[in-house]
C-alpha positions as CSV (number, residue, x, y, z in Angstrom):
1,X,-30.7,-10.4,-52.2
2,X,-30.6,-8.6,-48.8
3,X,-33.5,-8.9,-46.5
4,X,-35.6,-5.7,-46.6
5,X,-35.5,-5.9,-43.0
6,X,-31.7,-5.5,-42.5
7,X,-30.6,-2.0,-42.6
8,X,-27.0,-1.2,-43.7
9,X,-24.9,1.3,-41.7
10,X,-23.0,3.6,-44.3
11,X,-20.2,6.1,-43.2
12,X,-20.8,8.8,-45.7
13,X,-17.5,10.8,-45.7
14,X,-18.5,14.0,-47.6
15,X,-18.1,17.8,-46.9
16,X,-20.5,19.2,-49.1
17,X,-23.9,19.6,-47.6
18,X,-25.9,19.7,-50.9
19,X,-24.3,16.2,-51.9
20,X,-25.1,14.8,-48.5
21,X,-28.8,15.8,-48.9
22,X,-28.9,14.4,-52.6
23,X,-27.3,11.3,-51.4
24,X,-30.1,10.8,-48.5
25,X,-32.7,11.7,-50.9
26,X,-31.6,9.1,-53.5
27,X,-31.4,6.5,-50.8
28,X,-35.0,7.3,-49.6
29,X,-36.3,7.3,-53.3
30,X,-34.9,3.9,-53.7
31,X,-36.6,2.9,-50.4
32,X,-33.1,1.4,-49.3
33,X,-33.0,0.7,-45.6
34,X,-29.6,2.3,-45.0
35,X,-28.4,4.5,-41.8
36,X,-26.0,7.1,-43.0
37,X,-23.3,8.2,-40.5
38,X,-21.6,11.4,-41.5
39,X,-18.0,12.6,-41.2
40,X,-17.4,16.1,-42.8
41,X,-13.5,15.6,-43.3
42,X,-10.8,13.0,-43.3
43,X,-9.9,13.4,-39.7
44,X,-13.4,12.8,-38.5
45,X,-13.7,10.0,-40.5
46,X,-10.5,8.3,-39.1
47,X,-11.7,9.2,-35.5
48,X,-15.2,7.7,-36.3
49,X,-13.8,4.4,-37.8
50,X,-11.2,4.3,-34.9
51,X,-13.9,5.0,-32.2
52,X,-11.7,7.6,-30.8
53,X,-12.7,10.7,-28.6
54,X,-16.2,11.6,-29.2
55,X,-16.8,8.5,-31.1
56,X,-16.4,5.6,-28.7
57,X,-19.7,4.0,-29.3
58,X,-19.9,4.8,-32.9
59,X,-21.4,1.9,-35.1
60,X,-19.1,0.1,-37.3
61,X,-20.0,0.9,-40.9
62,X,-20.7,-2.0,-43.2
63,X,-19.8,0.4,-46.3
64,X,-17.8,3.7,-46.6
65,X,-18.9,6.2,-49.3
66,X,-15.8,8.5,-49.6
67,X,-15.2,11.7,-51.4
68,X,-11.5,12.4,-52.4
69,X,-11.5,16.4,-52.0
70,X,-11.9,16.7,-48.2
71,X,-10.5,19.4,-45.8
72,X,-8.1,18.6,-43.1
73,X,-7.2,15.1,-44.4
74,X,-8.2,14.3,-48.0
75,X,-9.9,11.1,-49.0
76,X,-6.7,9.7,-50.8
77,X,-5.0,9.8,-47.5
78,X,-8.2,8.2,-45.5
79,X,-8.6,5.3,-48.2
80,X,-4.9,4.4,-47.8
81,X,-5.2,4.5,-44.0
82,X,-8.3,2.4,-44.1
83,X,-6.9,-0.3,-46.3
84,X,-3.6,-0.4,-44.2
85,X,-5.5,-0.9,-41.0
86,X,-6.1,-4.9,-40.6
87,X,-9.4,-3.8,-38.4
88,X,-10.8,-1.7,-41.3
89,X,-9.6,-3.1,-44.4
90,X,-12.4,-5.3,-45.2
91,X,-15.0,-2.5,-45.1
92,X,-15.9,-1.8,-48.7
93,X,-15.0,1.9,-49.8
94,X,-16.8,3.4,-52.8
95,X,-14.9,6.5,-53.8
96,X,-17.8,9.0,-55.0
97,X,-16.0,12.1,-56.4
98,X,-16.0,14.9,-58.8
99,X,-12.5,14.1,-60.2
100,X,-12.2,12.2,-63.1
101,X,-8.4,12.4,-63.2
102,X,-6.6,9.1,-64.5
103,X,-4.3,9.6,-61.7
104,X,-7.0,9.7,-59.1
105,X,-8.7,6.6,-60.5
106,X,-5.4,4.7,-60.5
107,X,-4.4,5.9,-57.1
108,X,-7.8,5.0,-55.7
109,X,-7.5,1.4,-57.1
110,X,-4.0,1.0,-56.1
111,X,-5.2,1.7,-52.7
112,X,-7.8,-0.9,-52.8
113,X,-10.8,1.1,-53.4
114,X,-13.8,-1.3,-54.1
115,X,-15.2,1.1,-56.7
116,X,-14.5,4.6,-58.2
117,X,-17.9,6.6,-59.3
118,X,-17.4,10.1,-60.6
119,X,-20.5,12.4,-59.4
120,X,-22.3,13.8,-62.5
121,X,-23.1,17.4,-62.5
122,X,-26.5,17.0,-63.6
123,X,-29.0,16.4,-60.9
124,X,-31.0,13.5,-62.5
125,X,-27.7,11.7,-63.5
126,X,-26.6,12.3,-59.8
127,X,-29.7,10.6,-58.5
128,X,-29.6,7.8,-61.1
129,X,-25.9,7.2,-60.1
130,X,-26.6,7.1,-56.3
131,X,-29.6,4.6,-57.1
132,X,-27.3,2.1,-59.2
133,X,-24.6,2.5,-56.3
134,X,-27.4,1.6,-53.8
135,X,-28.9,-1.1,-56.0
136,X,-25.6,-2.9,-56.3
137,X,-24.1,-2.4,-52.8
138,X,-27.3,-2.4,-50.7
139,X,-29.2,-5.0,-53.0
140,X,-26.7,-7.6,-54.6
141,X,-23.8,-7.7,-52.6
142,X,-23.1,-9.4,-49.5
143,X,-21.2,-7.3,-47.1
144,X,-18.5,-8.6,-44.8
145,X,-19.9,-9.3,-41.1
146,X,-18.3,-7.0,-38.5
């Protein structure tokens, strides 16, 4: 189990402010020590991860939570780019999306997503799912070092 003292840096790639707020709320409720860094679209996520203009001092995340349906560059493209890049591919990527389409699920795993989670429409279920994701990824799993 992870030390209670060690906070995990998470890059949350999500364009829906309501979902961002719910994820923050769920992590706080679970008392998980996590620092969320937000990217609102795929291009911003890749600039953050590559420490490009405006993100030169960005913290390397230990976990990426990625929506598929994003503006400018969608999450499918972002996932493929991350997993093709030798300096980024070890960062676990949790796909968290509304899509339950078989094609999206298969494509995500073919692109080496570490897990695929469908966002429930119900608020209580959404919070429970985020809690379960946090329990697993922030509690049980040993994340790769930078």
